[in-house]
C-alpha positions as CSV (number, residue, x, y, z in Angstrom):
1,M,80.6,115.0,118.8
2,N,81.0,111.8,116.9
3,K,84.3,110.0,116.3
4,K,84.7,111.3,112.7
5,N,84.3,114.9,113.9
6,I,86.6,114.6,116.8
7,L,89.4,113.1,114.7
8,S,88.9,115.7,112.0
9,F,89.3,118.4,114.6
10,L,92.4,116.8,115.9
11,V,94.2,116.6,112.6
12,S,93.1,120.1,111.4
13,N,94.5,123.4,112.4
14,K,91.4,124.8,114.0
15,G,88.9,122.1,113.4
16,S,88.0,123.3,109.9
17,I,88.8,120.8,107.2
18,G,88.3,123.0,104.0
19,N,88.9,121.2,100.7
20,V,89.4,117.6,101.6
21,E,89.8,114.1,100.3
22,T,88.8,110.9,102.1
23,T,91.3,108.6,103.7
24,G,89.5,105.7,105.4
25,D,87.1,107.1,108.0
26,I,88.6,110.6,108.2
27,Y,88.9,113.5,105.8
28,F,92.3,115.0,105.0
29,S,93.8,117.5,102.6
30,K,97.6,117.4,102.1
31,E,98.0,120.9,103.5
32,N,96.0,120.1,106.6
33,L,97.9,116.9,107.1
34,I,101.3,118.7,106.9
35,T,100.1,121.4,109.2
36,A,98.8,118.8,111.7
37,I,102.2,117.0,111.7
38,K,104.1,120.2,112.4
39,D,101.6,121.0,115.1
40,A,102.0,117.5,116.6
41,E,105.8,117.9,116.6
42,N,105.4,121.2,118.4
43,E,103.1,119.6,120.9
44,L,105.7,116.8,121.5
45,R,108.3,119.5,122.2
46,F,106.0,121.2,124.6
47,C,105.2,118.0,126.4
48,D,109.0,117.2,126.7
49,E,109.6,120.6,128.2
50,Y,106.6,120.4,130.5
51,F,107.7,117.0,131.8
52,D,111.3,118.2,132.3
53,N,110.1,121.2,134.3
54,V,107.2,119.8,136.3
55,K,107.8,120.5,140.0
56,D,104.7,119.0,141.6
57,D,104.6,115.2,141.8
58,R,100.9,115.3,141.4
59,L,101.4,116.6,137.9
60,L,104.0,114.1,136.9
61,E,101.4,111.5,135.9
62,Y,99.5,114.1,133.8
63,A,102.8,115.0,132.0
64,I,103.4,111.4,131.2
65,Y,99.9,110.8,129.8
66,K,100.0,114.0,127.9
67,G,103.3,113.1,126.3
68,K,102.0,109.6,125.4
69,A,98.9,111.0,123.8
70,A,101.0,113.5,121.8
71,K,103.3,110.8,120.6
72,S,100.3,108.6,119.6
73,R,98.8,111.5,117.6
74,Y,102.1,112.2,115.9
75,E,102.6,108.5,114.9
76,Y,99.1,108.3,113.6
77,L,99.6,111.4,111.4
78,I,102.9,110.1,110.1
79,N,101.2,106.8,109.2
80,I,98.5,108.7,107.3
81,A,101.2,110.7,105.5
82,K,103.0,107.5,104.5
83,E,99.7,106.1,103.1
84,K,99.0,109.2,101.1
85,G,102.6,109.4,99.8
86,V,103.4,112.7,101.5
87,Q,107.2,113.0,101.4
88,H,109.2,113.4,104.6
89,S,110.8,116.6,103.5
90,E,107.3,118.2,103.2
91,Y,106.5,118.0,106.8
92,I,109.9,117.9,108.7
93,N,110.7,120.7,110.9
94,D,114.3,122.1,111.2
95,K,114.5,121.0,114.8
96,K,114.3,117.6,116.5
97,T,112.0,115.2,114.7
98,Y,110.1,112.6,116.6
99,G,109.7,109.1,115.4
100,A,108.4,105.8,116.4
């Protein structure tokens, strides 16, 4: 899988990109971008909970790296949303919002 396909998969709901427009090297539709941001927020919540509940020291490093990766993905998607002019209210969840 090449870089373009991997990134498209990461920002789409199930790897399908449907009707898209080009932003730089990757393809996005507004709807897929909003969905990807909400998914990234949920992933961050999961990572926080996983980190808080990990019992085995051997999994602690995994929890840290997974959280960092999730935060990087979220920040990347937020930057793309800003570039495309997607309003904050269109992708914000009711619960805790993660920022840079």
